[in-house]
Structures are given as structure tokens and as C-alpha cells.
C-alpha positions as CSV (number, residue, x, y, z in Angstrom):
1,X,-190.5,22.0,93.4
2,X,-187.8,20.7,95.7
3,X,-190.1,18.1,97.2
4,X,-190.9,16.7,93.7
5,X,-187.2,16.5,92.9
6,X,-186.6,14.6,96.1
7,X,-189.4,12.2,95.3
8,X,-188.0,11.7,91.8
9,X,-184.6,10.9,93.3
10,X,-186.1,8.3,95.6
11,X,-188.0,6.7,92.8
12,X,-184.8,6.5,90.8
13,X,-182.9,5.1,93.7
14,X,-185.5,2.4,94.3
15,X,-185.5,1.5,90.5
16,X,-181.6,1.4,90.5
17,X,-181.5,-0.8,93.6
18,X,-184.2,-3.3,92.4
19,X,-182.8,-3.4,88.9
20,X,-179.4,-4.3,90.3
21,X,-180.9,-6.8,92.8
22,X,-182.7,-8.6,89.9
23,X,-179.5,-8.7,87.8
24,X,-177.4,-10.1,90.8
25,X,-180.0,-12.7,91.7
26,X,-180.0,-13.9,88.1
27,X,-176.2,-13.9,88.0
28,X,-176.1,-16.0,91.2
29,X,-178.5,-18.4,89.7
30,X,-180.8,-18.5,92.7
31,X,-184.6,-18.5,92.7
32,X,-186.5,-15.6,94.2
33,X,-187.8,-17.9,97.0
34,X,-184.2,-18.8,98.0
35,X,-183.3,-15.1,97.9
36,X,-186.2,-14.3,100.1
37,X,-185.2,-17.0,102.6
38,X,-181.6,-15.6,102.7
39,X,-182.9,-12.0,103.3
40,X,-185.4,-13.2,105.9
41,X,-188.6,-12.1,104.2
42,X,-191.4,-14.0,102.3
43,X,-191.3,-14.6,98.6
44,X,-194.3,-12.3,98.3
45,X,-192.4,-9.4,99.8
46,X,-189.5,-10.0,97.3
47,X,-192.1,-10.1,94.5
48,X,-193.5,-6.7,95.6
49,X,-190.1,-5.2,95.7
50,X,-189.0,-6.5,92.3
51,X,-192.3,-5.4,90.8
52,X,-191.9,-1.9,92.3
53,X,-195.1,-2.2,94.4
54,X,-193.2,-1.5,97.6
55,X,-189.7,-0.6,98.7
56,X,-187.4,-2.7,100.9
57,X,-186.5,0.0,103.4
58,X,-182.9,0.6,104.7
59,X,-182.8,-2.4,107.1
60,X,-183.7,-4.7,104.3
61,X,-181.4,-3.0,101.8
62,X,-178.5,-3.7,104.2
63,X,-179.6,-7.4,104.3
64,X,-180.0,-7.6,100.5
65,X,-176.5,-6.1,100.0
66,X,-175.0,-8.6,102.4
67,X,-176.8,-11.6,100.8
68,X,-175.6,-10.4,97.4
69,X,-172.1,-9.7,98.6
70,X,-172.0,-6.0,97.6
71,X,-172.3,-2.6,99.3
72,X,-175.5,-0.6,99.4
73,X,-173.8,2.0,97.3
74,X,-173.1,-0.6,94.6
75,X,-176.8,-1.5,94.6
76,X,-177.7,2.2,94.3
77,X,-175.6,2.8,91.2
78,X,-177.3,3.6,87.9
79,X,-176.0,2.4,84.6
80,X,-174.0,5.7,84.3
81,X,-172.2,4.6,87.5
82,X,-173.4,7.5,89.6
83,X,-174.7,7.1,93.2
84,X,-177.8,8.8,94.5
85,X,-177.7,9.8,98.2
86,X,-179.8,7.5,100.5
87,X,-181.3,10.4,102.5
88,X,-185.0,10.1,102.9
89,X,-185.3,6.5,102.0
90,X,-188.3,4.9,103.7
91,X,-187.7,2.4,106.4
92,X,-190.7,0.1,105.7
93,X,-191.1,-2.7,103.2
């Protein structure tokens, strides 16, 4: 039961981060290809992240936050403005 709750939290965290990333990319007016270049990954990797086919991992989340000019905590916020702990987040993309 606890393991399922943790998995659900990680899925929610990933959804929050990528939803916020998409909004911020759009607000900045940059193309996904340019965003990928700034983060240091391929456009295909960004596409997989944005389509929820893979997660960026903590190293890339740090890079994403820096490129977008926000904190990781800001990216993790849900619409209700709560923050989900980052424990257990995968480190692969």
C-alpha cells in the first residue's frame, strides 16, 4: 500500500513538473528544439519528457529549472500550490 502511494506521488510530481515546464516554455516563446539545446539534450528527449514517456531525472530537472529561471520546487508545484517531496525521483531520463 505504501509503495503504491509513493508511486502515485512520483507520477504526480512528474506531471506537475512537465506541466509547468510546458507552460513556461510557451510563456518564454521558445521552441522545444531551442529549449532542448539550452538544457543540453536532444529534441527527442524533450518530446519524451513532455509526452510523459520518460522522466528527466534530478540532474536534468536542475538544468531545466536553471534554463527556465525558477527553482525545482516551483516546477514541482501543483495548481493548488503544494509541493510534493522529491525523494525517490529517478535519476535517468
